[in-house]
N, C-alpha and C positions, 0 to 999 in steps of 0.2 A: 883872253882870259890867261890871268897867272897860272902856274902850277904851284903845287904845294910848297917847293924849295923855294919859290920866289916870296909864298904867305911868309914862310917862316924868318925872312928877312930881319924884320923889327926885334925880334928874341932870338937870332941867331946864336949867340953867346949864352944866352941861358937855356935854349935847347941843347946845346952842346953839354952842358951842365947835366940836365934832366937825363940824358942816354947815357952819361957815366953813372948817375945815381940809380937808375933803372937796372943797368947791366950788375952793378954791383949786389942787388937787391935779390937779383936774379941768379946768385950762387948757392952752391952748399956744398958741404964735405960729405952730403951722402953720396955715393957715385948715382943710383938709379936716379933721386930727385934729381942731380945735378946735369945727367943726361936728360932728362925729359924736360928741364928749365930751359936749358940751352937749346933745346929743338923748337918749344913756345917761343922763345924770344927772337931766332931768326925767321919765324913768320909771323912779324910784329904789325906789318902794316903798315898804314899812313902815317900813324902815331897823332891822330885829330884830336883827339881827348887830350893830351898832354899839350899840345899847341894853342887849343881853347883855353886852358888854364892859365897858361903863360902870357897870350894874348890879353887876356883878359884883366892880370895883374899890371901887366905892362899898360893899357889904355888908362889904368885908374889911378896909382899911386907910382908903379914900376914894381918889377919881380923883385921878391925877396927871397930868403934861403927857404921860408915856409912854403913861399908859391914851387920851388922845386919838389919838395915833400909833397905836396899836396897832387903837383902832377904824376908824380910816381905812383901815388896811393890809388888815385884814380883809374890809372891805368892798369895796376894790377889788378883792381876791383872787376874791370871791365873784361880783362884775360881771364881771370877766373871764372867769369860768368859764361864765356864762350866754351871754355873747356866742360862746365857742367851741361851747358844747353846742349853741345854734341851729343854728350851721353843721352840727356833726356829724347832727344829728337833723332838719335841713333844715326845721326850726320856722319858718314864715311870721311867727308873732305873737310878742309877748313884753310881758306887762299889757295886752292890748287895743290895742297898735300896732304897727305894722312892725317886724319884728327887725333887728338892724343890716344883716345880712347880705341880706335882701331889700330893704331902703331903700337900700342902695348894693350891694354884692357881697362874695362870700367872700373875696376877697384884703382890702378893707380890714377886715373884719369878723376876721380871723386876725391883722391887723398891727396894729390897735386892741387886740385882746384883749391881745396881746404887749407893747403897751406899757403897757397897764397893771400885767401882772406886773412889768415892769422896774419901775416906780415902786413895786411891792410891795416889792422887793428893797432899792431906796434908802431907803424907810421904816424898815424892816426893820433895816437897818445903822446908820441914824441913831439908832434905841432903843438899841443897845449893850446888849443883853443876849441873853445864850445863850440861856436856856429858851425865850423867847419866838420866837428866830429856829426852834430844833429844832421848836416846835409850827408855825408858818408853815410851815416846809419838809415835815412830814409831813402837814400839812393838803392840800398841792399835789398831794402823792403820792395821798394818800387819796381827793381828788376826782379825780384822771386814772383810778385803781384802780377807784372805782367806775364810772366810766364805759364802759370796758373792760370789765369785769365786764357791764354791763348789754346791751353792743353783743352779747356771747357769748352771752349770756342770749336774746337776740332772735333770735338764727339759728334759735333751735326753738320760741322762744316761751314753752314750759313749763318753769316751775320749781318747787321745791318750798319749803314756808315757810321753810327753812333759808337757802337759798339767797336768797329773798326778804330775808330781815332782813340777810343779809351785804350784800347791795346797798344798802339804805336806811341800813344804818348808816355806809357808806363815802361814799355820795351826798348824805346830808343830816344826819345825827345826828353825824358826826364835825366838821360845820363849826360848829354848834351847840357842841360841846362845847370845839372850839379857841376859841372867842369869851369862854366862860367862864373857862376854864383860862390863857387869855393874860391876861385882865382880872385878874384874880388875882394872877398875875404880874407885870403892870405896876405893883403897888403894894407888891411883896414881901411878899406874904400867906403865911402858914403853911403847910406841905407840908398839914396835915390841912383847912385852908381850899380850899385851890388843888385837892386831892384831890376834894374834896365837891362844889364848884362844875361840875368837869369831868363828874361823875357827873350831877349836876343838867342839864347841858348836852345831854348826851348822851341823857338819857330823854326831856328837851323835844323835842329834833329828832324823834326818833323819834314822840313824839306828831303833831308837825306832818304828818310824813309820812305816819302812819298815818290822820288826819284828810283830807289830801287823798285820798287813796286809797279812802275811804269815800265822799266827796262824788262821786266818778266814778258813782256807783251811786244818786245822789240824782234827784230829777226837776229837770228843766231849769230849769222855771219857780220853784221854790223857791230854787234856786241863783243865777238870773241868769247863768248861763254855759253852755257845752255841755257834756254830760257824756259818761262811756264813750270818752274821749280816749286811753286808755291802751290799750284794745282797739284801736281805730281805728291805735294805733302798735306793735301788735303786744308789749305789754308786759301779761303777766299780775301781778296784783296781789294780796294776803293774801285779801279777800274772794271772789276768784274761784278762787283755788288752793285753799282749805279747802273751799268748796262743789264743787270735782270730785272731791277727796278721799272727801266724804261721799257722794255720789250714786252710784247703780249704775252698774255700768261702761258699759252702753250709752248712756246718757243722757249720762254724763260724755264720752263720746266723741263724740257728737251735738255738744255745746255747743262742744269744742273744733275740731271741725271748721267750726262756723258763726262762731267766733271768728277762727279764720284766713282763712276766707273774708271775712268783715268786714274785716280788716287788708289782705286783697288786694284789695278793693273788686267783687268778685264777686257779692254780695248785695244785697237791698234794705236800705239803712242802717236805716231806722227799725224795721223788723219784726225785724231779728239784733238789735239792741239791746234791743229790750223782751225779747225770750226770753232775750236772755243774763240781762239784768236781773231778770226773774221768775225763772230759775233761781237765782242768786246770793240772792234775798231767800227763796226756796222752803227753802234750805238751809241759813240763819241764817248765811251769809258776813257779811254787814256787821254783824251781832250780835256773831260770833267777833272780827272785828278791833276793834270797839269795845271788846270786854272786854280786849284786848290793849292797846289804847291805856289806857285807865284803870289798868291794870297798872303801865306806865312813868309815868302821871302819878303814880301813888302812890310808885313808886322816886323819881321827880324830887324829890316834896315830903319825902320820908324823909330824903334827900340834905343838905337844906338845914336839918336838925335841930342841926346843930351849932352854927348861928348865934344868937344872940339876937334877939328880935324888934325891927324896925326900919322904917321905910319902904322902904327898899329891899328886904327881905327879903318883907315885904307884896306890893310891887310882883314880885317874882319869881314869887310864888305865884300872883298875879293872873294873870303871865304863862302859866302853866300852864291856870288857869281859860279864860283867851284860846284856848289853843289846842285844848282839846278841845271848846268850846262853841259858837266861830266859825261864822258860816255863810255864809263865803265864804273 
């Protein structure tokens, strides 16, 4: 399986331009703001969103200057949403380091997130493309709506499979779809190409989220990071949702109560986690979620059938393989 650096090769030069443009955007003459922005940029992760923008442009009609701006705008929007989400969720860390609100405070985190969103508006205006403006605006609504749906679901903890997919579609899949659609639009791709890339992005996003939720039931030693975080945060994901549906009523109720107690911190963490994990494996919850992930992988690959073979198409297909086979 190719790694992310290999997958970037078809747009290597464009990605370098994006990196410079993003760094310039994350600068300020305000000392505190500059310090926070530098801190955020240093923890920027794999940069999958801008990569999707650039590959989607490249596979269509080629990367343009507007493609670079779109990549910067969508990565800024994504980053701002993470800063705000960490405040909402009271998450102490982000990518192994202190979250912005934990290192400074909630006020700083919210205001820095707002600053980045204002930069998104400015960059999108500079692009001067109404469809791209609509994509970015709709994405902002979808991310906020998805977070609100998640908060409402957490008030009861228990959701069904349909609700689960509605939430991950808004919170994750629509971001990927926006990147691929806006990338296509940035080079004036055909409607057929743009529609195909949006479908690819949406299904790819669902693959990524399903894989993350499957990781939660992996052995911590294999994964290299804590597991069962979603349960401790009061979030039921697909492996547990389907297992509860398949189990006898009495057993399902016991696991529900145990999960709620774990979320509330009133039971021994290790024993409770092991019992829930064993329950999910016994009722094939992980296997079911894996099967659904591969369904979306297939749909994403089929969406790319409208494009001829090329290095950028190979990279997009490799990104699908990466999404479902990654180990972290």
